[in-house]
C-alpha positions as CSV (number, residue, x, y, z in Angstrom):
1,M,1.1,46.2,-23.4
2,S,2.3,42.6,-22.8
3,I,5.0,41.6,-20.4
4,P,7.8,39.7,-22.1
5,V,8.2,36.1,-21.0
6,P,11.9,35.5,-20.1
7,Q,13.7,32.5,-21.6
8,I,14.5,30.1,-18.7
9,L,17.4,27.8,-19.1
10,S,19.3,25.6,-16.6
11,W,22.2,23.2,-16.5
12,P,21.0,19.7,-17.5
13,M,20.6,17.0,-14.9
14,G,20.4,14.2,-17.4
15,S,23.0,12.7,-19.8
16,V,24.7,14.0,-22.9
17,E,22.7,13.7,-26.2
18,S,24.0,11.5,-29.1
19,D,25.6,14.6,-30.8
20,G,27.6,15.3,-27.6
21,Q,25.5,18.4,-26.7
22,F,24.0,19.0,-23.2
23,P,20.2,19.0,-23.3
24,Y,19.5,22.2,-21.5
25,A,16.2,22.3,-19.6
26,M,13.9,25.1,-20.6
27,G,10.8,26.7,-19.0
28,D,9.0,24.9,-16.3
29,Q,11.2,21.8,-16.7
30,S,14.2,24.0,-15.8
31,I,12.4,25.1,-12.6
32,R,11.5,21.6,-11.6
33,E,15.1,20.3,-12.0
34,V,16.4,23.2,-9.9
35,I,13.8,22.5,-7.2
36,L,14.7,18.8,-7.2
37,N,18.4,19.8,-7.0
38,I,17.7,22.1,-4.0
39,L,15.7,19.5,-2.2
40,L,18.1,16.6,-2.6
41,T,21.3,18.5,-1.9
42,R,22.4,18.5,1.7
43,P,23.8,21.7,3.1
44,G,27.6,21.4,3.2
45,E,27.6,19.1,0.2
46,R,28.7,21.8,-2.3
47,L,32.3,22.8,-1.9
48,M,32.0,26.4,-2.9
49,R,28.4,26.9,-1.6
50,P,28.2,25.0,1.7
51,E,24.9,26.6,2.6
52,F,23.1,25.5,-0.6
53,G,20.3,22.9,-0.4
54,A,17.4,21.7,1.8
55,G,18.7,18.2,2.6
56,I,15.3,16.5,2.9
57,Q,17.1,13.1,2.8
58,D,18.2,13.9,6.4
59,F,14.6,13.3,7.4
60,V,14.9,9.6,6.6
61,H,14.7,7.6,9.8
62,Q,12.8,10.4,11.6
63,P,9.4,9.8,13.1
64,N,6.5,10.6,10.8
65,N,4.7,13.0,13.1
66,E,3.4,16.6,12.9
67,T,6.6,18.1,14.2
68,T,8.7,16.4,11.5
69,R,6.3,17.3,8.7
70,Q,6.2,21.0,9.8
71,L,10.0,21.1,10.0
72,M,10.3,19.6,6.5
73,A,7.8,22.1,5.1
74,S,9.6,25.0,6.8
75,I,13.0,24.0,5.5
76,V,11.8,23.3,2.0
77,R,10.0,26.7,1.8
78,K,13.0,28.6,3.1
79,S,15.5,26.8,0.8
80,I,13.5,27.2,-2.3
81,E,12.7,30.9,-1.6
82,H,16.4,31.5,-1.0
83,W,17.9,29.6,-4.0
84,E,15.2,29.8,-6.7
85,S,14.4,33.4,-7.4
86,R,12.5,32.8,-10.6
87,I,9.4,31.6,-8.7
88,V,7.1,32.6,-5.9
89,V,6.3,29.8,-3.5
90,E,2.6,29.8,-2.6
91,A,2.4,26.8,-0.3
92,V,4.4,23.8,0.9
93,D,2.3,20.8,2.2
94,V,3.7,17.7,3.7
95,V,1.1,15.0,4.5
96,T,1.3,11.3,5.5
97,D,0.3,8.7,2.9
98,P,-3.0,7.2,4.0
99,I,-1.9,3.7,3.0
100,N,1.8,3.6,3.9
101,I,2.3,5.5,7.2
102,S,6.1,5.7,6.7
103,E,5.7,7.8,3.5
104,V,5.1,11.5,3.2
105,H,3.9,13.4,0.2
106,L,5.6,16.8,-0.3
107,T,3.8,19.2,-2.6
108,I,5.1,22.6,-3.5
109,R,2.7,25.1,-5.1
110,Y,4.4,27.9,-6.9
111,H,4.1,30.3,-9.8
112,M,6.7,31.9,-12.0
113,R,7.3,35.5,-11.3
114,H,6.2,36.5,-14.8
115,S,2.9,34.5,-14.5
116,V,0.2,33.9,-12.0
117,T,-0.7,30.4,-13.1
118,P,-0.1,28.0,-10.1
119,I,2.1,25.0,-10.7
120,D,2.5,22.0,-8.4
121,F,5.7,20.0,-7.8
122,S,5.2,16.7,-5.8
123,L,7.6,14.3,-4.3
124,T,7.2,11.2,-2.1
125,L,9.7,10.4,0.6
126,N,9.8,7.2,2.6
127,L,10.9,7.9,6.2
128,A,11.3,4.3,7.2
129,E,14.6,2.5,7.5
130,A,15.7,0.5,4.5
131,G,14.2,-3.0,4.5
132,E,11.9,-2.2,7.4
133,G,8.8,-2.6,5.2
134,V,6.5,-0.4,7.3
């Protein structure tokens, strides 16, 4: 007996297609867009859902040290586990770029609830001030 794979759709983050239709994201692309939306939305930014989001942009101008990286990982994990119920978060890693010490690489390893195949989502965030060139 096989487990049915649910059809996963989400509101599009891109532009309108030439025929005027919204290009709905499907499958893993839908999950990735929702994760990005969660990460880049600051709590308090959504009018009807003020607690939504992780607000990782708030870490810009913070020191790139172990405390900051652990705090980022904790907030990211908590936010994604709360707002994206279609996946199971396995790990969240935040590491310093070996070449540019002002950058951190955020990697989220997850799998969809209907599958055990691990998927990675990665994002790089520069913690330096604009124009600092560190």
